[in-house]
C-alpha positions in Angstrom: 145.6 170.1 81.5 144.8 173.9 82.1 146.5 176.3 79.4 147.3 179.8 79.8 144.5 180.7 77.6 142.0 179.0 80.0 143.7 181.1 82.8 143.5 184.3 80.6 139.8 183.5 79.7 138.9 183.6 83.4 141.2 186.1 84.7 140.9 188.5 81.7 143.4 190.0 79.4 143.9 193.4 80.9 147.5 194.6 80.1 148.9 197.7 81.7 151.8 199.2 79.8 154.0 202.3 79.3 156.0 203.5 76.6 159.9 203.4 76.8 159.8 207.0 77.0 157.8 207.2 80.1 159.4 208.2 83.3 159.9 205.6 86.0 157.9 207.7 88.3 155.1 207.4 85.7 155.6 203.7 85.5 155.5 203.2 89.5 152.4 205.6 89.7 150.6 203.2 87.2 151.7 200.1 89.0 150.5 201.7 92.5 147.1 203.0 91.0 146.3 199.6 89.5 148.0 197.5 92.3 150.2 195.4 90.2 153.8 194.6 90.6 155.1 195.1 86.9 154.0 196.9 84.1 154.7 196.1 80.3 156.8 198.5 78.2 155.5 198.8 74.6 155.9 200.7 71.5 152.5 200.7 70.1 151.8 196.8 69.9 155.4 195.9 70.0 156.7 194.5 73.4 159.8 196.2 74.2 160.4 195.1 77.8 159.0 194.8 81.1 159.5 196.8 84.4 158.8 195.4 87.9 158.6 197.1 91.3 161.8 195.0 92.0 163.6 196.9 88.9 162.8 200.1 90.5 163.7 199.3 94.1 166.9 198.1 92.9 168.0 200.4 90.1 166.2 203.6 91.3 165.8 203.6 95.0 168.7 202.0 96.4 171.3 203.9 94.2 169.4 207.2 94.9 168.4 207.9 91.3 165.5 210.4 90.4 162.6 208.5 88.9 161.2 211.6 87.7 164.2 212.1 85.4 165.0 208.5 84.8 163.2 206.9 81.8 161.7 203.3 81.7 163.9 202.3 78.7 166.9 203.1 80.9 166.2 200.5 83.6 163.8 198.0 81.9 164.4 194.3 81.4 164.8 194.3 77.4 165.0 190.4 77.1 161.6 189.7 78.3 160.7 186.0 79.1 157.1 185.1 77.5 154.9 182.5 77.5 152.2 181.0 75.0 148.9 180.5 75.3 149.0 176.9 74.6 151.4 176.2 77.2 150.3 174.6 80.4 150.2 176.2 83.8 152.7 173.8 85.2 155.0 174.6 82.2 154.8 178.2 82.8 155.4 178.1 86.4 158.5 176.0 85.8 159.7 178.4 83.5 158.9 181.3 85.8 160.8 179.7 88.6 163.8 178.9 86.4 164.2 182.5 85.5 163.1 183.7 88.9 160.4 186.0 87.5 156.8 186.7 88.9 155.1 188.1 85.8 155.0 186.5 82.4 153.7 188.1 79.2 151.7 185.9 77.1 152.3 186.2 73.2 150.2 185.0 70.3 151.7 183.3 67.1 152.2 187.0 65.5 154.5 187.7 68.8 151.7 190.3 70.2 150.8 190.5 73.6 147.5 188.7 74.8 148.0 189.0 78.4 150.1 188.6 81.4 150.0 185.9 84.1 151.8 185.8 87.6 152.8 183.2 89.8 149.7 183.8 91.7 147.6 183.1 88.8 149.5 180.1 88.0 149.6 178.7 91.6 145.9 179.2 92.0 145.2 177.4 88.7 147.5 174.3 89.7 146.0 174.1 93.3 142.5 174.2 91.9 143.3 171.5 89.5 145.0 169.2 92.3 141.9 169.5 94.6 139.7 168.4 91.7 141.7 165.5 91.3 141.9 164.7 94.9 138.3 165.0 95.0 137.7 162.7 92.2 140.1 160.1 93.7 138.4 160.3 97.1 135.2 159.8 95.5 136.3 156.8 93.5 138.3 155.2 96.5 135.3 155.3 98.9 133.0 154.2 96.2 130.4 156.9 97.1 129.9 158.0 93.3 127.6 156.1 91.4 129.4 156.7 88.2 132.5 154.6 89.7 129.9 152.1 91.2 128.6 150.6 88.2 128.4 146.7 87.8 130.2 145.7 84.2 
């Protein structure tokens, strides 16, 4: 079973964040500069919310609000869905699918952010594990691996 900790170990634990007092423009600039789809909203080490490109499009662009004058705290999602490092990729993917989100902050036991995983990260991990399983099953079925061809 691949855990979120395993994924973060491979991917890295870089977290991009803005304070709640930042403007939406500043958050959008950070997302564009880092080529990411969401930023965490943090006050020091405390997770306060999350802001995605979708939030900006729906709450700033469509209604015609000024991103330079609107604070992140005014449009962020404050009730953040999060995962834990010991959860499996499949568990987190199911959670994200159910909640219809694409970015999942990962918290440790002290409720501090240790990273963020995306549906892309989880999908890549799940596919790699399935490919590994398929390769081993094919080897077993064809009998081409000496580990599976031993006489008892």
